[in-house]
Each structure stands twice: as C-alpha cells, then as structure tokens.
N, C-alpha and C positions, 0 to 999 in steps of 0.2 A: 139736483139729482140726475146722474146719468142713466141712461137706459142700455141693457145688454143687448148687443145684437141677436138675432135669431140663430145665425149660423156663423162659423169662423169666415166663410166664404163671402159674407156680406160686408166684411171689413175691407176696404181697398188699400191695404198695406202693400208696401213693396216688399218682394220676396227677399230674403236674406242668401243669396247665391253662394256657391261654393268659392268663388273668386274673391268676394268680399269677406267671406268667413275665414279663409285662409290668411288673409292681410290682418284681420282682427286677432286670429290665433297665433300669428307670428310675434305678435306684442305681449309674448307671455313673460314671466318672470326668469331672469337668468338662473342657472342652477344654484348659484352660490347664496342667492337671496331668497330661495324657497325655505318656509319655516317648517322643515322636517322634523320628525321626532327625534332622530339622533341629534340633530343640532340643537334642539330645545333641551334634550338631556343633558348636552355638554354644558349649556348655558346654566342650567340648574346646578350641575356638579362644580363647575368653576364658583359659582355665587357660594355655595355650601364649603368649598375649600378654604375659601377667603374667610369665611366665618369662623370656622374650626381653627384656623391657623393664626387668626389674628391674636396679638398679646393680650392677656387679662389686665384689666384696669387695676391700677396701684392705688391703693386706699391709704391716706395717711392722715394723722391728727390735724396737721395742716391744711390738707387738702382731702377733705372726706368725700366719700363716694355719694353721688347724687342719683335721683330717680332714674336717669338715662332714657328719657322719652325719645330724644333726638337719635340715639343709635338704633333704639328700636323700630321707629319709624322709617329709617333707612333701610334696615334689614327687610322689613316688609315691603318697601317699595321694590327692592330687588326682586323679591318674590313675585310681586304683581307685573314688574317689567317682563318676566319671563312668560307669564300667561297672555299680556297684551301683546307680545310679539306675535303670538298665534293668533288671537282672537280679534284685537283691536290695535291695528297698526297706526290709527289715528292717536292713541294714547302713547304707545310705545315710542313715536317720534317726538314725544314730548318729555317723557320719563327718561330716556337715554340721556340728552344733555344735562338733565338735572342730576343724574346719578354720576356722570362725569365730573360734574361740578364738585360734589361731594368727594370725589377722589382727589381733589386737589389740597385737602387738608393734610398738613405736615404730619400731624399726629399718626395718621395712617401708616406712613412709611418709615416707622421706626423699629421694626421687627427685624427677625435675621433674614437669611437667604429664602428660606421656605415662604416666609409671610410676604416678602416682596416679590417672589415668583407668582404668588397667588394674586397679588395686586395688580401686577402686570398683565396677568391673564384676563383678570376682571376688565381692566381697561381696554384690552384688545376686544373682548366680547362685547363689551358696550358700544365700540366702535363700529363692529360688524353690525349689531342689532339696529343702531341707528342707521346706519347705510340701507340695510335689509328693508327696515319700515319705510323709509323715504322712497326707495325704488318702488315697493308696492303701491304706494299711493301714485307714484308717477305712472305706472303701468295702468292702474284702474283710470286714471284721466285719459290715456292715450286710447284705451280700449271703448272708453266711454265716446270719445270724439270719432272713432272709426264706426261705431254702432251708428251714430246720428247721421254720418255720411252715407251709410247703407240704408237709412230710412228714408232718404231723399228730403229731410226736412217736413216730412208729413206728420201730423199729430192726431190722436183720436182719444176720446174720451176711455178711459180704463173702466172694465165692469166694476162695480161697487159692490161692497159687501152688504147683504140685506139687513135691514134694522132687525136688532134680536138675535141675530145669527152669533155662533161661536166666534170668540177673537183668537188670533194667532196667540202662541204662547208668550211670546214677548210684551204683549199689551194685555194679558188677561188679568184678572183680578188677583188670581193666586200669585203671580208674578210680582205685582206691585205689593201685595201685602208681603212677600219675602223680602223686598227691599226695604220696606218699612220696618220690619221686625229686625232685620240686621242693622239697620240705623240706629233703632231703639237700644238693642244690645250694646252696639258701640257706644252710644252716648251714656248708658247706664254704667258700663264697666269704666269708662273714662272718668266719669264722675266719682265713682268710688275709689279709683286709683288716686286720683288728684287730691280727694279729701283725705284720704289715708296719709299719703306724704305730707300734706299741709299739718295734719295731726302730730305726726311724727316731728315735724320742724318745730312745732310749737313746744313739744315737750321737750326736744333737745335744749331749746333755747333756756327752759326754766329747769334743766336738769343740773345735778350735781356732778362734777367729774370726779371719779374716785379710782384709785389704783387697784388692779386685781391681779392674782398670780394665775397662770393657765395650768390647770390640773390635768386635762383630756382634750384631744382634739382628733380623736378618731371617727366622730360622726360624721355625716355627709354635709349637714348645714348648721352645726353648733359646736361651741367649745364649753368645757365645763372650767369654771373659775371659782376662786375664793377671794373676798376682799380682803385687803391688807392695811387699808386706810381708814378704818371706821365705818365701813359699809355694812349692809346687811349681813348678819352671819350665816355660816354655813356654805354648802356648794350651790352653784346656780349655773343652770344652762343658758347660755346666750348666743342668738343666732349670728352667724358669720357666713359671708360669702365664700372664703376660701380658708375652712378650718386648719388645713395642714400647713398654711404660713405661719401659724401662731406656734412658736416653738414651746415646747413643755418648761414649765418653772419660768418662763417669760413674764414680765410685768407689762399690762396692756391697760390703757386708760377707760373707763367704762362709765357712760352717763346714767345717772340713776335718778328716777322721779318716782317713788312709792314702788309699786311692782313692776314699773316699766324700766327696762335695762336694755342699752344698746351699746355696742362698740362706740366709741369716740370718733374711730375712723370710718365707721358705717353706721350713721345715725339712722337711716332710713331702712325700714323693713322691705325685703324683696317682695315686690307683688308681680312676679312674672306672669301667673296665671291672668290677672286682670287686664295687664298691658297686652299680653297675647289675644285675649278675648276682644279687646277693643279694637285692636289694630286689624286681626283678622277678619272680624265681622265688617269693620269700616272699609277695608280693602275689596271684600267680596261685594259689599252694597255699593261701592263706586263703580266697581267692574260692571255688576249687573244694571246699575242706572246708565251708565255710559252705553252699554250694549243696547239696552232698550230704547234709549232716547235716539241714538242714530237709526235704529230700525224704524222706530216711529215716524222720525223725519223722512226718511226715504219713503216709507208706505204713505204717508200723507201727501208727499209730493206726487205719487201715481194717482191718487184719488182727487187731489185739488184741482188740477188742471189737465188739459190734453197733454198726452205725453206720446214720444214716439213709439211705432209698433213696427213689427216685422211678422213677415209670413214665414213660419219655419216648419220643420217637421219635429214631432215630439213622442216621446214614449215614456210610459211610466212602469217601472218594475222594480222589486225589491225594495219598494218604500222610497224610491228616488225617481224624479222626473229628469230626463236626459233631453237635450236639445241638440237638433241637427240642422244642418243647412236646409233651405227649402228644396233643393234639387238633390239630396241624399236620400232617396227614397228607399234605399237598402239599409239605412242607419249604420253606415260603416265607420264615421268618424263624429263621435259626439263632441261638442263644443262646450256646453255649459251642462251643469248638474245642481239641483238643489233638492232639499227634503220638502215635500209639498204640504200644506195646509188646506184641507178640503179637496173634493173631487175624489175619483176612484182609479183602479187600475186600467189602462188602456194600452192598445198595441201602437205600433208605429203610424202616425197619420198626421194628416195637416193641421196646424194650430196657428194661433196669433199670439206673440208674445209682446206684452205691454211693457215699455221701459226700457232705457239703453243697457244692454247686456254688458256685463264686465265682471271681473271677480270681486266678490263681495256686493253684488247688487241686490236690490229688492225687486222682484218681477211678479207680474200677473200672467197667467196663461189662459187663453180660451181654446177649448178644443171640443171633440166629440169623443164620448167613450166607446168602448167594445158594444154596447148595446144601443149605440145611436141615440145618446142623451146628452144635450149641451151640458158641459161643466165648465166651471170656472174655478180655478185653484191660485193660490198665491204662495209665495215662498215663506216657510216656516223659519228659515234661518237663512243666512247670505249665501247667493249662489258662488258656485266654485267653478273655476275654469278646468275644463279637462283636457289632458295632454296625452302623449303616448304613454307616460308611466301610471296613469289613471286607467286607460284602457287595458294595460297589461295586469294592473290590479284587478279590474273587473273580470278578466279571463280566468286569473287565478281564483277568484271568489267563486265563480261558476264551476270551475273544475273542483274546486273543494266541496260545494254543495251536491255535485253529481257523486263525489267519492263518498261523501257523507251519507246520501241517500242509499247508495249502493250497499254501503257496510250496513246501515238499519235495516235494508231489505234482507240481507244476507243473514243477520242475528235473528230477525223475525222468522225466517224459514228454518234456521236451527233450531230456534226454542220450539216452533211447531213441530219439528221432526222428533224432538226429545218427548214432546208430549204424546205423539204418536206411538213412539216406542214404549213409553210408560204404559198406555192403554193396552198394548199388545202384551207386554211382558209382567205386568203387575197381577197377582192373584188376589182374590178376596181376602180382606184382613181379618183374622179371627178375633181380635181385640182392639182396643184403641190404640191408634197410630199417633206418636208424638214426634215433633220437631223442635230443635233448639240450636243455639248457636254453635258453630263450629269451634275448632281449636284456634285458628288465626284471629277470627273476631273476639274470642272470648280473652285471648292473651292480649290483644290491643285494649280492649276494655278495662282489663286487670291493671295495665301499665297507666292508663289514663286516670283510673281510680286512684292508683299510687300517686300519681301526680299532682291530683287534686289534694289528697291528704296531706302531701308534702308541703303544698303551698299554704293550706291552713294551719298546719301544725307551725310552720315557720313564722307565720304571721303572730299566732298567739305567744310563741315563746319569746318573741322580740317585740311584743306590742309597744312597750314604752318607747322605743325608739323609731317607731314608724310613724310616718306622717299620714295625712288624710289621702295623698296620691297612692302611697304604698298600699294603704287598706283597700281604697277602690281597685287598684290594679290586682291585688292578689285575690279579693273577693270575686272580682269579674273572671280572672283567668281560672280560678279553683271552680267556680261555678259552671263555666263552660266545659271545663275537663270533666266533671262529674256528670253533666247533662249528655256529653258525648259517650261516655262510658256506659252509660245505663242500658240503651237499647240492646247492644251486643250481650250483654251480661243476663238480662232478665227476659227476653223475649222467649216464648213458647207457644206452640200450637198443638192442640190435641185433638184428633178426629174421631168421632164415634158416629153411632147410627143416626143421632140426631141432627148432628151439624159439625161446627168447629168451636173449640173453646179457645179464645184467643187471650194470651196474657201478655201485658206490656207495661212496664213501670209498676210492677207489683200488682196490677188490677186487672181483673178477668172479664172476658164478655163472651156470651153465648150467641152464635149465629146459626141459623138452620140453614140446611144444605138448599132450600129453596130459594133463599137470598142471595147465594153466592153464584157468580158468573165464571170467576177464574183467579188466579193469584199471578202475580208478577214479581220478578226481582230485576230491578232497574240497574242501569249502568252506575247509578250512584251508589248502589248499596242498599236501597229501600226496598222492604219487603210489603208488598201492598195487596190486600184481599179486596178484589173488586166485587161490588154487590148490584142487584138489579136496580132498575131506574126509580129513583124516588128516596133511596137508602145511601147515606154516606159511605165511602170506601173507608176501609180501615188501614190506616199507614202505620205499621209497627216501628217506623223510623229507620235510621241508617244502621242496620243490623251485621252488615258484612262489608267487606272491602274488595270489590271484584279485582282490582289491579293486583293487590297483594296476593291474593288467592291464586290468581293465575301465574303470577311471578313464582311462587312457592311451590306451584303444582298441587295444591290442597283442593278437593272439590268443596264447593260452596253449599254448606247446609242449607241457607236460604233459598239458593237456586233449586236444590232438590226438593225441599218442600213445595215452592211454587208449581214445580213441575208435576208433582204427586198430587197435590191437592186440585190442580186443574184436571187430571185425568180422573180424579174421583168424582169431580163435577160432572164431566162428559159421560162417564160410565159408572151409573149407581151400584152396578155390581161389584165394584172395586172398594166402595165404601165398607168401614167395619159393620159387622152383623150384630155384635153384642153391645 
C-alpha cells in the first residue's frame, strides 16, 4: 500500500519544461492519420456502398443458399473496424489485414463496374486505416519515450484508490455486467440461430421434392404457389429471399414435410434478426471488453509499481482536465487533456502527473483544489493530445457558451419585460379567463393525429400481409404520433378567483393561487406551471412549436398564457373576481 504525499510539492519530480514539452508535442500524428469524423464517415459510407452494391446471391436447386454466417461476420467486422479505428487502434491494426485478406476472394470481384469501383474503394480505405492505426501506435511509443526522458528516470509510487471508493466507469460493476449481458445475448441468439438452421437442414433432408406453379410474387418475402405433382391441395404461401425472381406460372421445386414447406433452392428459413442480434451484441461486447482490459492493464501498471512522474501545471474546467508545461504559468499551450474521475474543479496551478503522458495514456494527477484541499484524480477515459486544432475548438466552444449565455440573458430580460407590461396593462378580469392551443399548434396536432390514424388503418387493412416487424413499426410510429398530437390539441387552462383549473390529456386538476409561483413557456414548446417548494410542477407537455410560430409570425398562445398567469400571480388584483 502506497501513501499519498501531503502536498504536490513533496514529490521530488522533475518539471516538464516547455523545451521538453515542445519536443513531445512535435511527435503528434500527421494530418492524414488523424481519425477525424469526416474520415470515419467516409469509411462507413464506403463500407455501406460496397454492401449495397454487392451482387445478390444466386440460389439454385443444385447449389441452394445456406445460412450465410460467414458473410454476416465479415459485414459486422467492417462495422467494428470503423469504430476501432477511432477508439481502439490496437484492434484496428489487426482487423485491417484480416479484412484485406477477405477481399482476396474472387467471388467478390464478379460484379459490374459499380461493384468493382466500390470494392476498390474498400481496399483503399482498409490500406489507409491500417497505416493510420500503425502510425498512431508508433506515435504513442515515441511520446512515451520522450516523456520518460523528461522524467529523468525518476519513479515514484502513484497515489492509490482508497478501499471501498468508487471505481472508474470502465472497471465498475455496471460496466462488467453490461459486457456479460451482451455476451449472454450473443450466445443465446447464436444458439437459437444455429439450432434453427440445423432443424431446417434435418427437415430438408427428410422432405419430399414436389413441383409447384407460382401464382403470385408481389409480397416482400413470400410467393404464392399451387402444387401440381400430388402435393397438398389449395394455395400456399412460401418464404422466398427474392420473390420477384420467380416468374408467374413458372414451375419451382418445393420441399414438403407435413406443414413445413420451403423452396428447394432456399431450404433454410431466413433468420436475419437472430444473426444481427448475435453479431451486434458480440461485436459490442468484444469492443467493450478490449477497451476495459486495456484500460485496466494500464491503470494496474500505475498502481502496481513506481511510475514516472512529472511536475506540471493543471487546470480543470468544463468537465475536463488540461495539462500544461511546468513553466507555462499562464496556461497558454495545453499539451494533454482527459476526462477526470474524482476530484473537483480547480484553477491553473502546480500538480504532479503520474504515468508517461501520451495520446491514449492512463494518468493520475495530484494537485490542490481552489479551496486548498489535496485532491487526487485519475483519467476516466484515455488522455488525448491537444494541438492547435483543439485549442481553436476550445476557443469556439467558449465563444459559443458566451453567445448562448448572452442569448439566454436577453430572452430572460424580454420575458420579464413582457410580464411587467402585462401587469401594467391588464385590467381585472370580470369572469373566468381561458387559454388553449393556438392555430399553428392545433393544425400540427391534427396532422399528427391523422398520421397516427393512417398508420393504424393501413395496418388493419393489410393485416394478413404484414409481418411482426411491420406490426411493431406501425404500432410504435402510430403511438408516438398520437402521443405527440395530444398535448397541443387537449391542453386548456382556466383561471378563476380560486386558482387555475388545468386540463391535460382530458384530465383536470385544480391548483390554488397560493401554490403557484409562475408559469413558463420553454424554448422546447413546453408549458410549465411552477409551484411552491414541496409541490411538483405541472408540465402540460409540448403544447407549442416556438420555431414554427416565429417563422409564421403567429403569436404563441402558450407564451401569452405563461405571461398573463405570471402577471396574475404577482398582482392579485388582476385575477378573476367571480
């Protein structure tokens, strides 16, 4: 068990001076190797284009279509590779050559010009990503060597986590449980899919091949046939991967075993959902497991033995800790940043950084907080090198925060001015005052309700041809449309001498004036009646659409209701007397 020094000044670590820090910062990634969002989006777009343009599988009686687990695994490996290129170059440098090896299959290059162009783009992207991941790992090694040189070979015991304290997110029980659940889902889906394919294989081996004539092929995944060679009488719907490929009145061989029927060229039932669930859950589990194991290995190396330490300047703001050179007392050039776990906000000050800093490193920081309290924090996620582009991004973020704060302040002042005008101009109400939705909100609500009705009606009219996915999609979409339509159509507030009678979703609630503090109309279109401490606020939901109301120049009824209700709260003389 190591002991934590009383203050950072007690650690005789060497300072990370600007000269050494500049040599370290110069070992940054070249521009072409940085995993930026546009580059990753291009990688995903190229992979999707190759999948979409790939020729469909040809199923014949002599060569029937199989379960196709291999193609599904390669597809998901492409998707994982795009994510690993961003998060885990250690895995991307391995997956890239594996995917390049799969591209050597001659059957991939049998398509037309478009398919071949997409495959060439895939090979180019894989070569770039392999080189990019390799360069990232090489830069990390170079930065680690430079940081060790700056530390002068001195090592110190890093502060350890106290027994019973919270664990970082990647080693928490919830993280481990999530990985185990994903692995269990993947295993269960794989077992169900494999058992289903084996069942189809056994039934196909014992089935009788019977000719049938195609009567209809307009469905998405089935064809309608009638047997001509002594099979079951009547019409029968049989699953088909590509129904449009079966010409009307043509003869197709069908495997029949009792009520089980399959095309002889497609004896296996498609289990795309199980395959996708198994591979998606497995891919995510492998990614999280590798991410957690790498982080745990690096963190254990920090706590297991004396580690290099550097004296630096550090500052924590906006949820991130920024590391500067020891003599950069003005905080002009950040070198490293990470999202901390533990500790509190602090201004720029002296600190001790444990661990060789590099892009993707796990570090521990010992510093003093703004209230002169000793604090130890560790990186919750791998550290990231800061360059000129990151500093510009920080400046833009700060400018955006200032602009947003100024806009919120102006909006607050404008609403306060509207309330003061209402207090000065409104006269005492002689009877109950009512507010309800305006024309824009009610029209939108009516359109959403029509959309929900159309989805439910279409589902019922074509119920026999809809699969479970269509049912779930229509029910979810129709329900969401109906729920969105109800608030702008049904809300109403009535003010009388006793208080407010608030109706939402067809239900009313009486609220006395003594319990009301104000009413607000948010930028998201929600009308909320605020109440005194100890009572729950009443949110009438999304009753308006501020952007549309401003675009059409239509006054918002909900905004007017919030202003007039607040005015009545402040000046009881404005409340209805009857």
